[in-house]
C-alpha positions as CSV (number, residue, x, y, z in Angstrom):
1,M,-3.8,96.3,43.8
2,T,-5.5,93.1,42.9
3,G,-4.9,90.2,45.2
4,A,-2.3,87.5,44.6
5,G,-3.4,84.4,42.9
6,N,-1.7,81.1,42.0
7,R,-2.1,79.7,38.6
8,K,-2.1,75.9,37.9
9,T,-1.6,75.3,34.2
10,G,0.2,72.0,34.2
11,Q,3.1,73.5,32.2
12,S,6.8,73.1,32.9
13,A,10.1,73.4,31.2
14,K,13.3,71.4,30.8
15,A,16.8,72.5,29.6
16,G,18.9,69.4,29.0
17,S,18.9,67.4,32.2
18,A,18.1,70.5,34.2
19,T,14.4,70.7,34.8
20,I,12.8,74.1,35.1
21,P,9.8,74.5,37.4
22,A,6.6,76.1,36.4
23,D,3.6,77.0,38.5
24,G,5.1,75.5,41.6
25,E,6.9,72.5,40.2
26,G,10.5,72.3,41.3
27,M,10.0,73.9,44.7
28,A,10.2,71.9,47.8
29,G,8.0,68.9,47.8
30,S,7.4,68.8,44.0
31,G,9.0,66.8,41.2
32,S,7.1,67.4,37.9
33,E,8.9,68.1,34.6
34,L,7.8,70.3,31.8
35,V,8.8,70.9,28.2
36,A,10.3,74.3,27.3
37,V,7.8,76.4,25.3
38,H,8.3,79.8,23.7
39,H,5.2,81.8,24.2
40,P,4.7,84.3,21.3
41,H,2.5,87.2,22.1
42,A,1.3,90.4,20.4
43,R,3.4,93.5,20.9
44,N,1.8,96.1,23.2
45,D,0.2,98.7,21.0
46,G,-0.8,100.8,24.0
47,M,-4.1,102.6,24.5
48,D,-5.6,106.0,25.2
49,L,-4.5,107.5,28.5
50,L,-7.3,106.7,30.9
51,P,-6.4,107.9,34.4
52,E,-9.5,106.5,35.9
53,F,-7.8,103.1,35.7
54,F,-5.0,104.0,38.1
55,E,-5.6,107.4,39.9
56,A,-7.8,105.8,42.5
57,V,-5.3,103.1,43.4
58,E,-3.4,103.4,46.6
59,V,-0.7,100.9,47.4
60,N,-0.5,99.6,51.0
61,L,3.2,99.8,51.8
62,S,3.2,97.4,54.7
63,A,1.1,94.8,52.9
64,A,3.4,95.0,49.8
65,Q,6.5,94.5,52.1
66,R,4.9,91.5,53.9
67,R,3.9,89.8,50.6
68,A,7.4,90.4,49.2
69,A,9.0,89.0,52.3
70,T,7.1,85.7,52.0
71,L,8.3,85.0,48.5
72,T,11.5,83.3,49.5
73,T,10.3,81.8,52.8
74,R,7.1,80.0,51.6
75,R,8.9,78.2,48.8
76,T,12.4,77.1,48.1
77,V,14.4,75.4,45.4
78,K,17.2,73.1,46.2
79,K,19.9,70.9,44.6
80,D,19.0,69.9,41.0
81,W,16.0,72.2,41.0
82,Q,18.1,75.1,42.1
83,A,20.6,74.5,39.3
84,A,17.8,74.4,36.8
85,W,16.4,77.7,38.0
86,L,19.9,79.2,37.7
87,V,20.3,78.0,34.2
88,K,16.9,79.5,33.4
89,T,17.9,82.8,35.0
90,I,21.0,83.0,32.7
91,G,18.6,83.2,29.7
92,A,16.9,86.2,31.2
93,I,20.0,88.3,31.9
94,D,20.7,91.5,29.9
95,L,24.4,91.3,30.3
96,T,25.4,94.9,30.8
97,T,28.3,97.3,30.6
98,L,27.6,101.0,31.1
99,A,31.0,102.4,32.1
100,G,32.6,105.6,31.0
101,D,35.7,103.6,30.0
102,D,33.9,101.1,27.8
103,T,35.8,100.1,24.6
104,P,34.9,98.0,21.6
105,G,37.3,95.4,22.9
106,R,35.5,95.2,26.3
107,V,32.1,95.0,24.5
108,A,33.4,92.2,22.2
109,R,34.6,90.2,25.3
110,L,31.2,90.7,27.0
111,C,29.4,89.5,23.9
112,A,31.6,86.4,23.8
113,K,30.6,85.7,27.4
114,A,26.9,86.2,26.5
115,C,27.3,83.5,23.8
116,N,29.0,81.1,26.2
117,P,28.0,82.2,29.7
118,L,29.1,79.0,31.4
119,R,32.4,77.1,31.2
120,H,32.2,74.2,28.8
121,D,32.8,71.6,31.5
122,L,29.9,72.9,33.5
123,V,27.6,72.9,30.5
124,S,28.6,69.2,29.8
125,A,28.1,68.3,33.5
126,L,24.6,69.6,33.4
127,G,23.7,67.5,30.4
128,L,23.4,70.4,28.0
129,Q,24.9,71.1,24.6
130,P,27.4,73.8,23.7
131,G,25.6,76.9,22.7
132,E,22.4,75.8,24.4
133,I,22.7,78.4,27.1
134,R,23.1,82.1,26.3
135,T,22.0,85.4,27.9
136,G,18.9,87.3,27.0
137,A,20.7,90.3,25.5
138,V,23.8,92.5,25.8
139,C,23.1,96.0,26.9
140,V,25.4,98.9,26.1
141,Y,25.5,102.7,25.4
142,P,24.5,103.8,22.0
143,T,28.0,104.4,20.8
144,M,28.9,100.8,21.6
145,V,25.9,99.3,19.7
146,G,27.8,98.9,16.5
147,S,30.5,96.9,18.2
148,A,28.0,94.7,20.0
149,A,26.0,94.1,16.9
150,G,29.1,93.0,15.0
151,A,30.3,90.7,17.8
152,L,26.8,89.1,18.1
153,Q,26.1,88.7,14.4
154,G,24.5,85.4,13.8
155,S,24.1,84.5,17.5
156,G,20.5,85.4,17.8
157,I,21.3,87.4,20.9
158,P,19.6,90.9,20.8
159,V,21.5,94.1,21.4
160,A,19.9,96.4,23.9
161,S,20.9,100.1,24.2
162,V,20.1,102.6,26.8
163,A,19.1,106.0,25.4
164,T,17.2,109.2,26.0
165,G,19.8,110.9,28.1
166,F,20.4,107.9,30.4
167,P,20.5,107.9,33.4
168,A,18.9,111.2,34.3
169,G,16.8,111.6,31.2
170,L,16.9,115.4,31.4
171,T,18.2,116.3,27.9
172,P,15.9,118.0,25.4
173,M,13.2,115.8,24.0
174,K,14.5,116.2,20.4
175,D,17.9,115.0,21.5
176,R,16.4,112.1,23.4
177,L,14.4,111.0,20.3
178,S,17.5,111.4,18.1
179,E,19.5,109.2,20.4
180,I,16.9,106.4,20.1
181,R,17.0,106.7,16.3
182,Y,20.8,106.6,16.3
183,A,21.0,103.5,18.5
184,V,18.4,101.7,16.3
185,G,20.3,102.8,13.2
186,E,23.5,101.2,14.7
187,G,21.7,97.9,15.1
188,A,19.9,98.0,18.5
189,D,17.1,95.5,18.8
190,E,15.9,96.9,22.1
191,I,15.9,100.4,23.6
192,D,15.9,101.1,27.3
193,I,14.5,104.6,27.7
194,V,14.3,106.7,30.9
195,I,11.2,108.8,31.9
196,T,11.1,112.3,33.3
197,R,10.6,111.6,37.0
198,A,9.1,115.1,37.6
199,H,6.1,114.1,35.6
200,V,5.4,111.3,38.1
201,L,6.2,113.4,41.2
202,T,3.8,116.2,40.0
203,G,1.1,113.8,38.7
204,N,1.4,115.2,35.2
205,W,0.2,112.0,33.5
206,P,-0.6,113.5,30.1
207,A,3.0,114.8,29.8
208,L,4.4,111.4,30.8
209,Y,2.1,109.6,28.4
210,E,3.1,111.8,25.5
211,E,6.8,111.5,26.3
212,V,6.7,107.7,26.3
213,R,4.5,107.6,23.3
214,Q,6.9,109.6,21.2
215,M,9.8,107.4,22.4
216,R,7.9,104.3,21.4
217,Q,7.3,105.7,17.9
218,A,11.0,106.6,17.6
219,C,11.9,103.0,18.4
220,G,10.2,101.7,15.3
221,N,10.5,97.9,15.3
222,A,12.9,97.9,18.3
223,H,11.2,96.8,21.5
224,M,11.1,99.5,24.2
225,K,11.8,99.1,27.9
226,A,10.6,102.1,30.0
227,I,12.9,102.7,33.0
228,L,10.8,104.2,35.8
229,A,13.8,104.9,38.1
230,T,11.6,103.8,41.0
231,G,14.1,104.8,43.7
232,D,13.3,108.4,42.7
233,L,9.5,108.1,42.7
234,K,9.1,108.2,46.5
235,T,6.0,106.0,46.9
236,L,4.8,102.6,45.7
237,T,1.6,104.3,44.6
238,N,3.6,106.5,42.3
239,V,5.3,103.3,41.0
240,Y,2.0,101.7,40.2
241,R,0.6,104.8,38.4
242,A,3.8,105.4,36.4
243,S,3.8,101.7,35.4
244,M,0.3,102.0,34.1
245,V,1.0,105.2,32.1
246,A,4.1,103.7,30.6
247,M,2.2,100.6,29.4
248,M,-0.7,102.7,28.2
249,A,1.8,104.6,26.1
250,G,3.0,101.4,24.5
251,S,6.0,100.2,26.5
252,D,6.9,96.6,25.7
253,F,8.6,96.2,29.1
254,I,8.7,98.2,32.3
255,K,12.0,98.3,34.1
256,T,12.7,99.3,37.7
257,S,15.9,101.3,37.6
258,T,18.9,102.6,35.8
259,G,21.1,101.0,38.4
260,M,22.4,104.4,39.3
261,E,19.8,105.6,41.7
262,G,20.3,105.5,45.5
263,V,17.8,102.7,45.7
264,N,17.4,100.3,42.7
265,A,15.5,97.1,42.3
266,T,13.6,95.9,45.4
267,L,11.1,93.1,45.7
268,P,8.3,95.3,47.1
269,V,8.7,97.7,44.1
270,S,8.8,94.7,41.7
271,L,5.7,93.3,43.3
272,V,3.8,96.5,42.6
273,M,5.0,96.6,39.0
274,T,4.0,93.0,38.4
275,R,0.5,93.7,39.8
276,A,0.3,96.7,37.4
277,I,1.3,94.4,34.5
278,R,-1.4,91.9,35.6
279,D,-4.0,94.7,35.8
280,Y,-3.0,96.1,32.4
281,Q,-3.4,92.6,30.8
282,A,-6.8,92.3,32.3
283,I,-7.8,95.7,30.7
284,T,-6.2,95.2,27.2
285,G,-5.2,91.6,26.8
286,Y,-1.5,92.6,26.1
287,K,1.3,90.9,28.0
288,V,4.0,93.4,29.0
289,G,7.5,92.4,30.1
290,F,9.3,93.2,33.3
291,K,12.9,94.0,34.0
292,P,14.4,94.5,37.5
293,A,17.9,96.2,37.3
294,G,20.5,97.5,39.7
295,G,22.0,95.8,42.7
296,I,21.1,92.2,41.7
297,R,24.4,90.5,42.1
298,A,23.8,87.2,44.0
299,A,22.3,84.1,42.5
300,K,19.9,83.7,45.4
301,D,18.5,87.2,44.8
302,A,17.9,86.4,41.1
303,I,15.9,83.3,42.1
304,A,13.8,85.5,44.3
305,W,12.8,87.5,41.3
306,M,12.1,84.4,39.3
307,I,9.8,83.2,42.1
308,L,8.1,86.6,42.0
309,M,7.4,86.2,38.3
310,K,6.1,82.7,38.7
311,E,3.9,83.5,41.7
312,E,2.4,86.8,40.4
313,L,2.4,86.5,36.6
314,G,2.7,82.8,35.7
315,R,4.9,80.6,33.6
316,D,5.1,82.8,30.5
317,W,7.0,85.4,32.5
318,L,9.9,83.0,33.0
319,E,10.8,83.4,29.3
320,P,13.2,86.1,28.1
321,D,10.5,87.7,25.8
322,L,8.7,88.8,29.0
323,F,11.4,88.8,31.7
324,R,14.9,90.2,31.9
325,I,17.3,91.0,34.7
326,G,19.7,93.9,34.1
327,A,23.0,92.8,35.6
328,S,26.7,92.4,35.1
329,A,28.2,90.7,38.2
330,L,25.3,88.4,38.6
331,L,26.4,86.0,35.9
332,G,29.7,85.4,37.7
333,D,27.9,84.3,40.9
334,I,25.5,82.1,39.0
335,E,28.4,80.3,37.4
336,R,30.1,79.9,40.8
337,Q,27.0,78.4,42.3
338,I,26.6,76.0,39.4
339,E,30.2,75.0,39.8
340,H,29.5,74.2,43.4
341,H,26.5,72.1,42.4
342,V,28.6,70.1,40.0
343,T,31.8,69.7,42.1
344,G,30.6,70.2,45.6
345,R,33.3,72.9,46.1
346,Y,33.1,76.7,46.1
347,S,35.8,78.5,44.0
348,S,37.1,82.0,44.4
349,A,34.8,84.6,42.8
350,N,37.7,85.9,40.7
351,R,37.7,82.7,38.7
352,H,34.3,83.8,37.2
353,S,35.1,87.2,35.7
354,M,32.9,88.7,32.9
355,V,35.5,90.0,30.5
């Protein structure tokens, strides 16, 4: 993997009175402010499968673990800056419900929370306007897409749907592609697909490439996030190679996990995937998004992933068009931490339910 590098661009962001750090600002010892900028970029068209760009790569496990461990110890965000980072994080959340007992009513309530993720008194205390904060998307099963699309109509919040035999991804290919088309037809703006892990474990890169390529075509105008299920891939080297193949096949995002593996999003895995994104950009010029998912429940953990984005990929990857967090319980803890920032008191977690 290529070495870590800090970028100094002089950019920053501000949401109301909550300043958002960029390229180091807002961490201990800094006080710069920036203006929020949306960074449009070309969609990843993919490229031919070229194994020579990744087959020689071997990831050093201990080095990746050491680098990941320093992310939250070398830099910190406190007080107003921490609140600003948490507000920024809300905009990156794919607010998710993937339960067997999901109902249209539950999905509608989740969508209402996505439109108003913080209590109005907290929004006002932060100097923000009603409706200024919202989540990055709402993520549901294909059969719930219609309910979510109806509830979010006019909000500008995209509907994301898992598909392709989620979470195992072992249904026949024609059924997996049909499921994508169904979800898109119901109104999904984004599709989270799952790969066949066996292709990675056996090094069958042409099969993985062709599979993801077909899924990308089935998505049409809907953006596609490729779930690598990294907890099943055994090694960080496999994670890097699978990341590169998924991007070569045209993935708009690469995503760590379904949230249902034994091991889900971890910082070392995420570090490797962000390095792959950086290398792919160097090859093609395309910016590919990143989504950690599974087990991210605490506000402090979400900030660690924000710092990773900032340190490894730069300011653009703090925006929801290039960074998402797949979560459900996380938003409740963020709201709780912001309430503590505003009032100086911690409330019970059950006061911040999702639905």
